[in-house]
C-alpha positions as CSV (number, residue, x, y, z in Angstrom):
1,M,94.8,101.9,115.0
2,K,95.4,101.2,118.7
3,K,92.7,101.3,121.3
4,Y,93.3,103.3,124.4
5,A,92.6,102.4,128.0
6,P,89.4,104.0,129.4
7,F,90.0,107.3,131.1
8,N,88.3,107.4,134.5
9,P,89.6,110.3,136.6
10,T,88.5,110.2,140.2
11,G,88.3,114.0,140.7
12,K,89.8,117.4,139.8
13,G,93.1,116.6,141.5
14,D,93.7,113.4,139.5
15,F,96.6,114.9,137.4
16,P,98.7,111.6,137.6
17,A,95.9,109.7,135.8
18,I,95.5,112.4,133.2
19,Y,99.3,112.5,132.6
20,S,99.6,108.7,132.4
21,T,96.7,108.5,129.9
22,L,98.3,111.2,127.7
23,E,101.7,109.4,127.8
24,D,100.0,106.2,126.7
25,I,98.2,107.9,123.8
26,I,101.4,109.6,122.7
27,A,103.4,106.4,122.8
28,K,100.8,104.5,120.8
29,R,100.4,107.2,118.2
30,Q,104.2,107.2,117.7
31,E,104.0,103.5,117.1
32,D,101.3,104.0,114.5
33,V,103.3,106.7,112.7
34,A,106.4,104.5,112.7
35,K,104.5,101.7,111.0
36,L,103.8,104.0,108.1
37,A,107.5,104.6,107.4
38,G,108.0,104.7,103.6
39,I,104.5,105.7,102.8
40,E,105.4,109.5,102.8
41,S,107.8,109.0,100.0
42,L,105.1,107.9,97.5
43,N,104.4,111.6,96.6
44,G,101.1,110.6,95.1
45,A,102.7,108.4,92.4
46,L,100.3,105.5,92.7
47,R,99.9,103.1,89.8
48,K,97.3,100.3,89.7
49,V,98.9,97.1,88.4
50,A,97.5,93.7,87.4
51,K,99.8,91.8,89.8
52,I,98.6,90.3,93.1
53,P,101.8,89.7,95.0
54,T,102.5,86.3,96.6
55,S,104.7,87.6,99.4
56,S,106.1,90.9,100.6
57,T,109.3,90.2,98.7
58,D,107.6,89.4,95.4
59,I,109.3,92.4,93.7
60,V,110.6,92.4,90.1
61,A,113.1,95.2,89.9
62,S,112.5,95.9,86.2
63,I,108.7,96.1,86.6
64,D,107.6,97.0,90.2
65,T,107.9,100.6,91.4
66,L,107.2,102.5,94.5
67,G,103.5,103.2,94.7
68,D,102.3,100.3,92.7
69,F,99.1,98.9,94.1
70,N,96.3,96.4,93.5
71,Y,93.6,94.7,95.5
72,D,91.5,91.6,95.8
73,A,88.5,90.7,97.9
74,N,90.5,90.7,101.2
75,Y,93.5,93.0,100.9
76,L,94.8,96.2,99.4
77,Y,98.5,95.7,98.3
78,I,101.0,98.5,97.9
79,V,104.7,98.8,97.1
80,V,106.6,100.8,99.7
81,S,110.2,101.5,100.6
82,S,111.5,99.6,103.7
83,G,115.1,100.3,104.6
84,G,115.8,101.4,101.1
85,A,114.4,98.2,99.5
86,L,111.0,97.9,97.8
87,V,108.5,95.5,99.4
88,W,104.8,94.8,99.1
89,R,102.6,95.6,102.1
90,R,99.0,94.6,102.5
91,I,96.1,96.1,104.4
92,T,93.1,94.0,105.3
93,L,89.8,95.2,103.8
94,G,86.8,95.3,106.0
95,V,83.2,96.4,105.8
96,F,82.3,99.8,107.4
């Protein structure tokens, strides 16, 4: 998730600063949404598998399917569609 610049309007007539901040937020949110391309096609068909992929292209066509996932101590791995091809993606796990 992107961090946004602090919003510090100087007064009631500071519409340009408000407009600029909103433009920045919208552009960054569009980038975030674009990065999730392919995830909407999972349709809830997730399947935990034993495989920990060695790279994003570690796909075996006869075994790996859209929505396959697994995790280790550092990452969550999931198979998504990228330009029509299946690829593994990983998400860093952190403490919250």
